N, C-alpha and C positions, 0 to 999 in steps of 0.2 A: 300215634302219628306225630303228636307234638314232640314226644321224646326223640323220635327219629330225626325230626327237623333240627332240634337242639344239638343232637349228636353230630349231624352233618355240618351244622354251623360252626360248632367248636373245632371240628376237624379242619375246616377251611381256615379258621383263625390260627390254629396251631401250625398248619402248613405255611400260612402267610408269614407267621413269626419266624419259622425256621428259614424260609427263603430270605427274609429281611436280614436275619442274623448271618446267614451265609454270605449275602452280598456285602454286609459290613466287614465280615472277616476277610473276605477277598480284597476289599478296598483298603483295609488297613495292613494286611500281611503281605499282599503282593508287592507293593512298593518297597517294603523292607527287604523282601527277598531279592527284588531286582537291584536295590541299592547295594546289598551285600554282594550280589553277583557282580555288579559293576566294579565295586571296590576290589573284589578278588581278581577280576579281569584286569583292572587297572594296575594292580600290584604286580600281576604276572607280566603284563606288557612292559611295565617299568623295569621289571627285572630283566626281561629279554633285551630291552633297549640298553640297559646298563651293561649287559654282557657283550652286546654288539659293540658298544662304544669302547669297552675295555679291550675287546679283541682288536679293534682298529688301532687303538693306542699301543697295544702290545706289539702288533705287527709292525707299526711304524718304528718303534724303538728297538725291535728285534733285528732290524736291518742294520748291520754293522759294516761301516766302511773300513777299509784296511789299507794301510800303507806301511812301508818300512824305510828306515833311514839308510843312507849309503853304508854305514857300518854294519847294519844287519844284512844287507845284500852281499856285502863283502866278507862275511864270516864263513867259517867252515861248517858244513852240514852236520848238525847234531840235534837229536831229539825233536825232529820235525820242525826245525826253525826256518827262517826265511831262506837261508842258503839251501836247505833241502828242497824247498818249493822251487827255487831257482833251478837247481839241478834236474828236478823231475819234470819241469814244464817249459824250460827255455826253448828247446828245439820245436816244441809244438806251437808255442805262442809267437815265437820270433823266427819264422821259417827262413827269413832272409837276413837275420841278424838284427841288431839295433845300432843306430848311428847317432852321434851328436855332432853339431857343427853344421856347416853349409857347403855343399859342393856344387859344382866343381870349382867355382872361382875362389871359394874360401878355404878355411882349414876344417878338418873333420877327423873323427875317430870312429872306426867301425868294429863292432864286437860280434863275432859269428857263432860263439858258443859260450856255454856257462863257465867253462874253464877260463876264458879270456876275461869275463866279468869278474870272476873271483880274483884273478891276478891283478886287476886294475883297482878295485875298490878295497878299502876306502881311500879317499884322497884327503890331503891336508895342505895347509899353507894358504896364503892370501888368494882371494879370488882373482883369476886372471884369464885372459883369452888364450886360445890355442895358437901355436906357431908351427904346427906339423900336420901332415896327413898320414895317418897310420892305421893299419889293420891289426887288431888284437894287440894293442900296446900293453906294456907292463906299467905298473904304477909309477915307477921311477923314470920312465922314458922322457927324454927331453921334449919340450914343447907341449907337455900335458900337465904342467904344474897347477896346483891350487885346488881348493875345494869346489869351485864352480863346476868343473867337469864331473866331479863325483856326484854332486847334488843333481845335476841335469840327467846323468845316466840313471840314477836312482829314481828320479821322477818319471822317466820314460818306462822303466821297469814297472813301477807302480801302476801307471796308466795303462800300459800294455797288458799286463796280467789281469787287470780288472776287467778290461773289455773281452779278453780271450776266454775267461772261464769263471763260472759262478762259484767254483770252489775257492776262488780267491776272495770274492765279495759278492753277496747276493743282492745288493742294492740295485734298484732299477735305474737310478741316475748314475751314469759313469762318473768316476772320480775326476776325470779330465774336464767335466762340465761344471764342477763345483766352483764356487767363487771365494776369493779371499775376503775374509770377514773383518779381521782386526784392523782398526783404524791406524795402528802403528806400522802396518805393512805397506811397503812401497807399491804393492800390487792390489791394494784394497779395491774391491768392486769388479776386478777382472777374473775371467775364468782360467782354470789351470792350463788348458790347452793353448790359450793365447800367450800365457807367460812362457810355456815351453817353446812355442814357435819363436817368440822374441829372443829367448835365451839361445836358441840354435844359431840365429844370425849374428848375435852379439859375440858369442863365444867363438864362432867361426870367423870373426873379423871381416864380415861381409858388409858392414856399414849400416847406418840407420836408414838410408834410402831404400836399400833392398829389403831390410827388415820390415819397412812399412807396407810392403806388398803382401805380407802375411800376418801382420799384427798391428794393433793400435799404435799410433805415433808416440803416445806418452810412455808406453812400455819400451819401445825401441830407443827412447832417450834415456832410459835408466842405465846405470853403470853395471859393470859385471858384479860388483859387490852387492848391489841392491837386488839384482835378479837372482843371485846365488842365495841371498837371504830369503826371498820368496819361495824358492824351490825347497829350501831346508824346512821352512814352516810347513809346507804341504807334506813333505816326506815324513815328518815327525808327528803330524797331527793325529793320525789314526794308527799309531805304531802297533803292529800285531793284531789289529782289529779289536783291541781290548780297551782302548782309551780314546778320548776326544779332547784335545787341548783348546778347542773353541776358536781356532784360527780360520776355519773354513765353514761354508754353509751351502745349502742347496739354493740355487737362484734361477 
């Protein structure tokens, strides 16, 4: 009987020790397991966040603005250059043609097809205002002299094609709403569409008062040379969608 009692007592002690050991093991091992699990989860989460951040950054920089200079727009179609894009998309994007200047009181030029644009661009010579009203003028026609008209037409092509089709540029902000960034630009802080509006009235010789109905006064007070310079900066900034000269910014 005594032996049976001692046996039962020893069994209880042994079970108690096993229970205690098990509790200690759980108390020691479980936090380690949880810590390792948290570390693994944190690492995985960090990796996912890093991937997401990289994706956002990549998407941001994969958006390529695109412009072309007046020389590019006035070239002959070859190897899918700007002139080819002009030929293939002008009628779709400019169903009523594209005009520069201000009518009916001022001077203006209107281009109704890609052939007319090709015949007009590029322009050279000192920036000057128009002194004629012409439809589909040639580059050498009287009253159309100077680079100003060429830069303005090129700017309208860039802005128009950009709004018309994502095949030209996939960026969500239209190029016409970008701002001039360079402190050396006479148009710094203003949006492209504001400069184009002012340029239309100045090149069309409609005067500063009428210009101020569509554009800021300070832009309307700029000279033909200054506005021409701004338009040239815009046209050249994202040449071909492969470069960024740092003259423009999203604003």
